Each structure stands twice: as C-alpha cells, then as structure tokens.
ZADO-1210 file (C-alpha; in nm, 4 decimals, padded with zeros to 6 digits):
<atoms>
<atom x="11.2682" y="11.5340" z="11.4993" code="MET" pos="1"/>
<atom x="11.4826" y="11.8990" z="11.3956" code="THR" pos="2"/>
<atom x="11.7625" y="11.7062" z="11.4695" code="THR" pos="3"/>
<atom x="11.6073" y="11.4592" z="11.1433" code="LEU" pos="4"/>
<atom x="11.4540" y="11.7390" z="10.8871" code="THR" pos="5"/>
<atom x="11.8191" y="11.9797" z="10.9374" code="ALA" pos="6"/>
<atom x="11.9535" y="11.6144" z="10.8815" code="GLY" pos="7"/>
<atom x="11.7278" y="11.6360" z="10.5290" code="TYR" pos="8"/>
<atom x="11.6989" y="11.9618" z="10.4350" code="LYS" pos="9"/>
<atom x="12.1522" y="11.9059" z="10.4782" code="ARG" pos="10"/>
<atom x="12.1425" y="11.6322" z="10.2217" code="TYR" pos="11"/>
<atom x="11.9121" y="11.7375" z="09.9785" code="PHE" pos="12"/>
<atom x="12.0400" y="12.0536" z="09.8775" code="THR" pos="13"/>
<atom x="12.3464" y="11.9109" z="09.8137" code="ASP" pos="14"/>
<atom x="12.3643" y="11.8436" z="09.4370" code="ARG" pos="15"/>
<atom x="12.7339" y="11.5813" z="09.5297" code="ARG" pos="16"/>
<atom x="12.4877" y="11.3874" z="09.7327" code="PHE" pos="17"/>
<atom x="12.1516" y="11.4192" z="09.5069" code="LEU" pos="18"/>
<atom x="12.3793" y="11.3555" z="09.2014" code="ALA" pos="19"/>
<atom x="12.5531" y="11.0104" z="09.3757" code="SER" pos="20"/>
<atom x="12.1218" y="10.9064" z="09.5306" code="SER" pos="21"/>
<atom x="11.9942" y="10.9132" z="09.1543" code="PHE" pos="22"/>
<atom x="12.2795" y="10.7651" z="08.9955" code="VAL" pos="23"/>
<atom x="12.2380" y="10.4805" z="09.3422" code="ALA" pos="24"/>
<atom x="11.8221" y="10.4210" z="09.2424" code="PHE" pos="25"/>
<atom x="11.9159" y="10.4284" z="08.8850" code="LEU" pos="26"/>
<atom x="12.1685" y="10.2075" z="08.9256" code="MET" pos="27"/>
<atom x="11.9063" y="09.9418" z="09.1598" code="LEU" pos="28"/>
<atom x="11.6164" y="09.9879" z="08.8758" code="PHE" pos="29"/>
<atom x="11.8517" y="09.8614" z="08.5958" code="ALA" pos="30"/>
<atom x="11.9650" y="09.5549" z="08.8454" code="SER" pos="31"/>
<atom x="11.6122" y="09.4450" z="08.8959" code="LEU" pos="32"/>
<atom x="11.5427" y="09.4332" z="08.5330" code="VAL" pos="33"/>
<atom x="11.8272" y="09.2265" z="08.4749" code="ILE" pos="34"/>
<atom x="11.7671" y="09.0172" z="08.6823" code="ASN" pos="35"/>
<atom x="11.4283" y="08.9862" z="08.6394" code="PHE" pos="36"/>
<atom x="11.5278" y="08.8818" z="08.2821" code="TYR" pos="37"/>
<atom x="11.8294" y="08.6808" z="08.4124" code="ALA" pos="38"/>
<atom x="11.5817" y="08.5065" z="08.6310" code="GLY" pos="39"/>
<atom x="11.2817" y="08.4156" z="08.3084" code="ILE" pos="40"/>
<atom x="11.5993" y="08.3213" z="08.0499" code="TYR" pos="41"/>
<atom x="11.7746" y="08.0688" z="08.3312" code="ALA" pos="42"/>
<atom x="11.3984" y="07.9385" z="08.3703" code="THR" pos="43"/>
<atom x="11.3397" y="07.8695" z="08.0642" code="GLU" pos="44"/>
<atom x="11.7462" y="07.7313" z="08.0059" code="LYS" pos="45"/>
<atom x="11.6811" y="07.5111" z="08.3090" code="ALA" pos="46"/>
<atom x="11.7485" y="07.1363" z="08.2773" code="SER" pos="47"/>
<atom x="11.6837" y="06.8205" z="08.5233" code="GLY" pos="48"/>
<atom x="11.7393" y="06.8486" z="08.8716" code="ALA" pos="49"/>
<atom x="12.0556" y="06.6873" z="09.0276" code="VAL" pos="50"/>
<atom x="12.0704" y="06.5723" z="09.3906" code="THR" pos="51"/>
<atom x="12.2257" y="06.7089" z="09.7445" code="ASP" pos="52"/>
<atom x="12.3553" y="06.5726" z="10.0504" code="ILE" pos="53"/>
<atom x="12.0945" y="06.7455" z="10.2162" code="ILE" pos="54"/>
<atom x="11.7920" y="06.8161" z="10.0456" code="LEU" pos="55"/>
<atom x="11.7976" y="06.4492" z="09.8864" code="SER" pos="56"/>
<atom x="11.7815" y="06.3124" z="10.2732" code="ASN" pos="57"/>
<atom x="11.5543" y="06.5614" z="10.4779" code="THR" pos="58"/>
<atom x="11.1829" y="06.6063" z="10.3723" code="ARG" pos="59"/>
<atom x="11.0008" y="06.9010" z="10.1817" code="VAL" pos="60"/>
<atom x="10.8563" y="07.1766" z="10.5121" code="PHE" pos="61"/>
<atom x="10.5948" y="07.4644" z="10.4677" code="ASP" pos="62"/>
<atom x="10.7921" y="07.7157" z="10.4836" code="VAL" pos="63"/>
<atom x="10.6585" y="07.9609" z="10.2344" code="ASP" pos="64"/>
<atom x="10.4735" y="08.2649" z="10.4488" code="GLY" pos="65"/>
<atom x="10.8480" y="08.2896" z="10.6433" code="ILE" pos="66"/>
<atom x="11.0322" y="08.2648" z="10.2229" code="PHE" pos="67"/>
<atom x="10.7751" y="08.5164" z="10.0736" code="ILE" pos="68"/>
<atom x="10.7358" y="08.7995" z="10.4085" code="TYR" pos="69"/>
<atom x="11.0467" y="08.7593" z="10.5431" code="GLY" pos="70"/>
<atom x="11.1945" y="08.9406" z="10.2536" code="PRO" pos="71"/>
<atom x="10.9321" y="09.1518" z="10.2819" code="VAL" pos="72"/>
<atom x="11.0355" y="09.2843" z="10.6529" code="ALA" pos="73"/>
<atom x="11.3502" y="09.2992" z="10.5505" code="LEU" pos="74"/>
<atom x="11.3008" y="09.5724" z="10.3247" code="SER" pos="75"/>
<atom x="11.0482" y="09.7639" z="10.4927" code="VAL" pos="76"/>
<atom x="11.3530" y="09.7889" z="10.7885" code="LEU" pos="77"/>
<atom x="11.5980" y="09.8642" z="10.5780" code="LEU" pos="78"/>
<atom x="11.3517" y="10.1198" z="10.4510" code="ALA" pos="79"/>
<atom x="11.3147" y="10.2591" z="10.7938" code="PHE" pos="80"/>
<atom x="11.7025" y="10.2544" z="10.8102" code="MET" pos="81"/>
<atom x="11.7788" y="10.4896" z="10.5174" code="LEU" pos="82"/>
<atom x="11.5070" y="10.7474" z="10.5454" code="LEU" pos="83"/>
<atom x="11.6555" y="10.8030" z="10.9507" code="HIS" pos="84"/>
<atom x="11.9968" y="10.8208" z="10.7735" code="LYS" pos="85"/>
<atom x="11.9851" y="10.9409" z="10.4444" code="PRO" pos="86"/>
<atom x="12.3542" y="10.9855" z="10.3814" code="HIS" pos="87"/>
<atom x="12.3675" y="10.6293" z="10.3709" code="ARG" pos="88"/>
<atom x="12.1780" y="10.5857" z="10.0343" code="ILE" pos="89"/>
<atom x="12.3855" y="10.6588" z="09.8186" code="PRO" pos="90"/>
<atom x="12.6541" y="10.3355" z="09.8577" code="PHE" pos="91"/>
<atom x="12.3339" y="10.1301" z="10.0179" code="MET" pos="92"/>
<atom x="12.1212" y="10.1786" z="09.7145" code="LEU" pos="93"/>
<atom x="12.4917" y="10.1293" z="09.5076" code="LYS" pos="94"/>
<atom x="12.6225" y="09.8078" z="09.6492" code="SER" pos="95"/>
<atom x="12.2766" y="09.6313" z="09.6668" code="ILE" pos="96"/>
<atom x="12.2240" y="09.6954" z="09.3172" code="GLY" pos="97"/>
<atom x="12.5502" y="09.5287" z="09.2706" code="LEU" pos="98"/>
<atom x="12.4848" y="09.2587" z="09.4480" code="PHE" pos="99"/>
<atom x="12.1822" y="09.1628" z="09.1864" code="ILE" pos="100"/>
<atom x="12.3902" y="09.2703" z="08.9151" code="THR" pos="101"/>
<atom x="12.5945" y="08.9901" z="08.9870" code="ILE" pos="102"/>
<atom x="12.3562" y="08.7584" z="09.1224" code="ARG" pos="103"/>
<atom x="12.1690" y="08.8003" z="08.7428" code="ALA" pos="104"/>
<atom x="12.5130" y="08.6752" z="08.5856" code="VAL" pos="105"/>
<atom x="12.5573" y="08.3367" z="08.7843" code="PHE" pos="106"/>
<atom x="12.1598" y="08.2658" z="08.7526" code="ILE" pos="107"/>
<atom x="12.2081" y="08.3060" z="08.3119" code="SER" pos="108"/>
<atom x="12.5340" y="08.0573" z="08.3808" code="LEU" pos="109"/>
<atom x="12.3616" y="07.8437" z="08.5367" code="THR" pos="110"/>
<atom x="12.0954" y="07.5999" z="08.4269" code="HIS" pos="111"/>
<atom x="12.0155" y="07.2941" z="08.7036" code="ILE" pos="112"/>
<atom x="11.6786" y="07.2560" z="08.7458" code="GLY" pos="113"/>
<atom x="11.4661" y="07.2931" z="09.0849" code="PRO" pos="114"/>
<atom x="11.4601" y="06.9565" z="09.3397" code="PHE" pos="115"/>
<atom x="11.1623" y="06.7683" z="09.2998" code="PRO" pos="116"/>
<atom x="11.0192" y="06.8236" z="09.6255" code="THR" pos="117"/>
<atom x="11.0241" y="07.1729" z="09.6825" code="HIS" pos="118"/>
<atom x="10.7479" y="07.3698" z="09.7735" code="ILE" pos="119"/>
<atom x="10.5218" y="07.5956" z="09.5341" code="MET" pos="120"/>
<atom x="10.4810" y="07.8895" z="09.5561" code="ILE" pos="121"/>
<atom x="10.1015" y="08.0656" z="09.4894" code="PRO" pos="122"/>
<atom x="10.1371" y="08.1841" z="09.1348" code="PRO" pos="123"/>
<atom x="09.8967" y="08.4769" z="09.1848" code="SER" pos="124"/>
<atom x="10.2465" y="08.5509" z="09.4303" code="ASN" pos="125"/>
<atom x="10.4267" y="08.8612" z="09.4529" code="PHE" pos="126"/>
<atom x="10.7620" y="08.6796" z="09.4801" code="ILE" pos="127"/>
<atom x="10.6562" y="08.4339" z="09.2105" code="THR" pos="128"/>
<atom x="10.6820" y="08.7908" z="08.9460" code="ASP" pos="129"/>
<atom x="11.0647" y="08.8558" z="09.0700" code="PHE" pos="130"/>
<atom x="11.2195" y="08.4423" z="09.1686" code="THR" pos="131"/>
<atom x="11.0729" y="08.2009" z="08.8249" code="PRO" pos="132"/>
<atom x="11.1665" y="07.9468" z="08.9917" code="GLY" pos="133"/>
<atom x="11.5114" y="07.8281" z="08.7821" code="GLY" pos="134"/>
<atom x="11.7339" y="08.1858" z="08.9876" code="ASP" pos="135"/>
<atom x="11.8897" y="07.8826" z="09.2132" code="LEU" pos="136"/>
<atom x="12.2906" y="08.0007" z="09.2537" code="PHE" pos="137"/>
<atom x="12.3380" y="08.1530" z="09.4156" code="PHE" pos="138"/>
<atom x="12.0561" y="08.2702" z="09.6821" code="SER" pos="139"/>
<atom x="12.0158" y="08.5792" z="09.6811" code="GLY" pos="140"/>
<atom x="11.7521" y="08.4924" z="10.0772" code="HIS" pos="141"/>
<atom x="12.1178" y="08.4624" z="10.1875" code="VAL" pos="142"/>
<atom x="12.3321" y="08.6995" z="10.0042" code="GLY" pos="143"/>
<atom x="12.1677" y="09.0332" z="10.0858" code="LEU" pos="144"/>
<atom x="12.1514" y="09.0147" z="10.4236" code="PRO" pos="145"/>
<atom x="12.4442" y="08.8413" z="10.4473" code="PHE" pos="146"/>
<atom x="12.6213" y="09.1829" z="10.3122" code="LEU" pos="147"/>
<atom x="12.3451" y="09.4209" z="10.5210" code="LEU" pos="148"/>
<atom x="12.5698" y="09.2514" z="10.7645" code="ALA" pos="149"/>
<atom x="12.8980" y="09.3272" z="10.6366" code="LEU" pos="150"/>
<atom x="12.7953" y="09.7042" z="10.5133" code="ILE" pos="151"/>
<atom x="12.6958" y="09.7052" z="10.9296" code="PHE" pos="152"/>
<atom x="12.9293" y="09.5665" z="11.0620" code="TRP" pos="153"/>
<atom x="13.0260" y="09.7788" z="11.3177" code="ASP" pos="154"/>
<atom x="12.7369" y="09.8067" z="11.4078" code="GLU" pos="155"/>
<atom x="12.6679" y="09.4823" z="11.6680" code="PRO" pos="156"/>
<atom x="12.3547" y="09.5020" z="11.6713" code="PHE" pos="157"/>
<atom x="12.2374" y="09.5172" z="11.2964" code="LEU" pos="158"/>
<atom x="12.6319" y="09.3284" z="11.2647" code="ARG" pos="159"/>
<atom x="12.4371" y="09.0348" z="11.4341" code="ILE" pos="160"/>
<atom x="12.0817" y="09.1147" z="11.3242" code="LEU" pos="161"/>
<atom x="12.1591" y="09.0015" z="10.9443" code="PHE" pos="162"/>
<atom x="12.3351" y="08.7033" z="11.0229" code="ILE" pos="163"/>
<atom x="12.0760" y="08.5509" z="11.1769" code="ALA" pos="164"/>
<atom x="11.8707" y="08.6659" z="10.8969" code="CYS" pos="165"/>
<atom x="12.0499" y="08.5796" z="10.6540" code="SER" pos="166"/>
<atom x="12.1366" y="08.2364" z="10.8513" code="LEU" pos="167"/>
<atom x="11.7764" y="08.1825" z="10.9382" code="VAL" pos="168"/>
<atom x="11.6288" y="08.2598" z="10.5239" code="PHE" pos="169"/>
<atom x="11.9136" y="07.9712" z="10.4577" code="GLY" pos="170"/>
<atom x="11.7704" y="07.7666" z="10.7028" code="ALA" pos="171"/>
<atom x="11.4215" y="07.8167" z="10.5161" code="ILE" pos="172"/>
<atom x="11.5540" y="07.7953" z="10.1796" code="VAL" pos="173"/>
<atom x="11.6943" y="07.4197" z="10.2536" code="LEU" pos="174"/>
<atom x="11.3566" y="07.3263" z="10.4456" code="MET" pos="175"/>
<atom x="11.1495" y="07.4274" z="10.1456" code="ALA" pos="176"/>
<atom x="11.3739" y="07.2617" z="09.8619" code="HIS" pos="177"/>
<atom x="11.3890" y="07.6090" z="09.6588" code="LEU" pos="178"/>
<atom x="11.7548" y="07.5938" z="09.7235" code="HIS" pos="179"/>
<atom x="12.0257" y="07.3903" z="09.6658" code="TYR" pos="180"/>
<atom x="12.3413" y="07.2857" z="09.9667" code="SER" pos="181"/>
<atom x="12.5655" y="07.4640" z="09.7134" code="ILE" pos="182"/>
<atom x="12.3742" y="07.7943" z="09.6356" code="ASP" pos="183"/>
<atom x="12.3585" y="07.8329" z="10.0525" code="VAL" pos="184"/>
<atom x="12.6673" y="07.7926" z="10.1124" code="LEU" pos="185"/>
<atom x="12.8289" y="08.0178" z="09.8123" code="SER" pos="186"/>
<atom x="12.6789" y="08.2577" z="09.8446" code="ALA" pos="187"/>
<atom x="12.8401" y="08.4035" z="10.1440" code="PHE" pos="188"/>
<atom x="13.1876" y="08.4152" z="09.9979" code="PHE" pos="189"/>
<atom x="13.0382" y="08.5356" z="09.6429" code="ILE" pos="190"/>
<atom x="12.8747" y="08.8272" z="09.8604" code="THR" pos="191"/>
<atom x="13.1852" y="08.8919" z="10.0113" code="TYR" pos="192"/>
<atom x="13.3589" y="08.9615" z="09.7284" code="SER" pos="193"/>
<atom x="13.0794" y="09.1389" z="09.5740" code="ILE" pos="194"/>
<atom x="13.1777" y="09.3657" z="09.9153" code="TYR" pos="195"/>
<atom x="13.4729" y="09.4190" z="09.8646" code="ARG" pos="196"/>
<atom x="13.3618" y="09.4742" z="09.4786" code="LEU" pos="197"/>
<atom x="13.1090" y="09.7811" z="09.5850" code="ALA" pos="198"/>
<atom x="13.4369" y="09.9196" z="09.8933" code="GLN" pos="199"/>
<atom x="13.6718" y="09.9549" z="09.5709" code="ILE" pos="200"/>
<atom x="13.4107" y="10.1232" z="09.3465" code="PHE" pos="201"/>
<atom x="13.1737" y="10.3410" z="09.5533" code="PHE" pos="202"/>
<atom x="13.4182" y="10.4249" z="09.7807" code="LYS" pos="203"/>
<atom x="13.2850" y="10.7554" z="09.8841" code="LYS" pos="204"/>
<atom x="13.0258" y="10.7005" z="09.9230" code="ASP" pos="205"/>
<atom x="13.1214" y="10.4428" z="10.1492" code="GLY" pos="206"/>
<atom x="13.3375" y="10.7464" z="10.3922" code="ARG" pos="207"/>
<atom x="13.0070" y="10.9281" z="10.3490" code="LEU" pos="208"/>
<atom x="12.7831" y="10.6227" z="10.4846" code="PHE" pos="209"/>
<atom x="13.0342" y="10.6033" z="10.7425" code="ALA" pos="210"/>
<atom x="13.0905" y="10.9925" z="10.8506" code="ALA" pos="211"/>
<atom x="12.7941" y="11.2012" z="10.6903" code="GLY" pos="212"/>
<atom x="12.8959" y="11.4585" z="10.4568" code="LEU" pos="213"/>
<atom x="13.1641" y="11.5984" z="10.6647" code="GLU" pos="214"/>
<atom x="13.4205" y="11.3846" z="10.4180" code="ASP" pos="215"/>
</atoms>
C-alpha cells in the first residue's frame, strides 16, 4: 500500500503525466460520443440482412447475459489494473479511444441489417444505449479484448486472458447471431492495425506504459 501511495504521489505531481492523462480521458469521451451517433446513423440507414455461412447453418442461442455482462466485467478488471499502475493510463485510454473512433468510422460506412434470427436485447438494458443494433462491422466485443492482448503482450497471463476473452466473445456474438462472421474475423486484423497506429501516434505514452516515469 505504501508503494502504491508513493507511486500516486509521484505520477500525479508530474505535469506531463497529468496533461497526457487529461488528453487521454478527453479522447476516450469524444470517441464514445462519436460512436454513439455513428451507431444511431448506421441503425437508421440499415438495409436488409444477408446470408452468412455460419449463421445460416446454426441455430441461435440465448447468451445475452454473457454478451451484456462480459464486457462489464472486463471493464472493471481494466479499471482495477489502471488504478493499480496509473502510469499505464495515458497509453491505454488513448489506444482505446482510437479503437472506438476508428470503429465508429467503419460502422458509419457499413449499413447491413442485423441477421433475422438474432437474440433480442431488452430495450431497458443499459447496453442498448451504446449498441443500438446497426453497429455491426466490426465487432467491438472481439476487437477490444484483442487490443488489450496486444497491449499486454509481454505479460503472458494477461495476454492469454485477453485472447481467451476475445475468442469467447467472438463465439458468443456468433451463437447469438448478433454479428456476422465477417464482423468477428475482420476484428482481429483491423484491431492489429489500430494497435500499430497507437504505437506510432502515442510513442511517448507507450514508453511510459512499459517503464514508468523513469523515461
């Protein structure tokens, strides 16, 4: 506890860290706003559904509990990790903000309607405020944990954990017919590109993430 307290005093008296963290939170907030309106636009403009080699040949499973609360649990874990090691905040939040923003661009360009047999998420559920239904390409459930796996690649336990989460969420959205196969498969490739962009755009934050304020 003493070490953690000392770390907080150290980081939160550093002006560069505070400025970078402020920008990171601002980027994350802006990305969520952009994503919200992009989702509404994509849902309003959605066309008809298309056939899918997996969804067309499998029955739908009622797995809405994991779909809804799995990301919540992941968010709680991530928040705990950032509170435990605050020097990771700028790079993590900027990378996630970049991910959400780029995904918002993709869903704004793609207006395929949901698959006919998808499960229904209760309209009173909080998740419908973030996913109105037409934000399909590409899957955030798959992409975000994979992004975390790439960020924590040098930490074997976290790397395996986040890859497992990405694969499980990918299976869940397909079982629930909430995403097309291409939404799931493309998420891995697009997310890797986003991670590489984050390494380029947020190079100083990346060094701080890896080493603390020593750099």
